[in-house]
N, C-alpha and C positions, 0 to 999 in steps of 0.2 A: 441483563448483564453487561456492563461496560467492559470495554477492553482497550487499554490504551497502548496496546504493543507497538503500533505506528507510531507513536510519538517517542517511546524509548528507541526504536530504530530510528529515528529521524533524526534526536540528539547526537548521535555518533556521527551524523552526516554536517551539522554544526559545530559541532569542536573541531572535526577533521577538514572539514571548507572552510568554518568561517562562514556560511550563508544564514540570510534566517529562517526563523523557525517555520513561516509559511511554506518559505517555496522548498526547503526539504520534506514538511505534509504533502507538499504537491506531487515530489517524485514518488516516495514512499508510500503512499492513501492508494493510491490505482492496485499499483503491484499489491500493495497488501490486499488491496478487495478481491482482486484475480486469484489469489494463491487461497485466500479462506473463504470465498465463498461457498464451495461446497457443503459448509460445517453449515450453513445456513440458507438454504437457495431462499426458504421462503423470505427471508429477512431483505437481501439483496432485490429480489423481484418488489417486494414491497416498498423499496426504495425510489427503484423504476419507475412504480408507478406513480408515487406518491410526489415522488420529485421531479424526474422527466417526463411524466405524462406517458410514459410507455402504457399501452392499452394489455390488460390483465390478459394472460392468456395459460395454457397448459404448461409451455413450454419455461417451465422459472430458469431454466440455465441461461436458456436466450436472453431472456428479461433482465436477467444478472447483468450477463454479458454486455447487452445494451445500454442499461444504466450506467455500469461502469465507462465504456468508451462514452456517452455524452458526458458526465463529470469530470474526463479526461479533455473532452473540446472545451469543455466550458472552465475550468482550468487554463487551457493554452488561452482560449480570448480574451482574459482577463491579465494575459501576460507573465502570468508565471511558468516556470521551467517543468516538466513533465518527466523528464529523463535526466540518466546521467551527465548526459554529455550538454545537454540543456543546463545542465546548473555546474558545470566542471568537476563533475567529479571523477574518478577514473574508476573503470572493471576491476582491474586489478588490486585496489583497495578493498575490494570488499569481504574476503576473510578476515582482515585486520578490522571491518567495520563491525563484522559480527561477534570476533572475538572480543570487540572492545566493551560488548554489553558484559561479558564475564560472568554468562551463563553455567559453566563449570556441571553440565549434565542435567542443571534447571531447566524449567520453561518459560517463558515469556506472555505476558497474556490470559484472560480469561476465553475468549470468544471460541479461541482454537490453540491450545497452549501451542509455543513455539518452542524449536530446540533451537541452535547456535545453524545448523545446517539448513532447518524451515527460514533463520532469517538471510541467510547467505542466497537459497532459492530464491526470496522476494524480492533482496536486491539485483538479485541478477535480470529479474521481469523489469525491473528500473532501466533497464540499460537502455 
C-alpha cells in the first residue's frame, strides 16, 4: 500500500513558508517515519537493511531507528534541512499547519491513518 500522507503534511509547510517541496519533505519524512514505524516495523527494518546496509537482527525497532537516523544524516549531508529551525518554520505554527489539512474528523494516509492530532505530534517531532 502506498501512503502519501507525508506529502500532504509537507504541502502545508510549503504553503506557509514558501519552501521547496523537497526541503519540506526532508523535515517531515523522518518525523513521519518515527511516528508511524510501529505500524510496520518489518517494513522499516527492511528499509534499514536494504538501503543503509544495516545488519539484519532480531530487534526490528532498533533496525528501524538506525535506518531513520542514517536517512536523516544523509539528508543533512546533502544540505537539506531536517528540523523546523533549519527550514525557518516555527513550532507555534504547528496547530495552524495541522488544521489547514481540513481533516474534520477524517484521517490522512493509508499506512497508518493519521488524525489532526497525529499530524501535530509528527510536526512536533520535527522541531
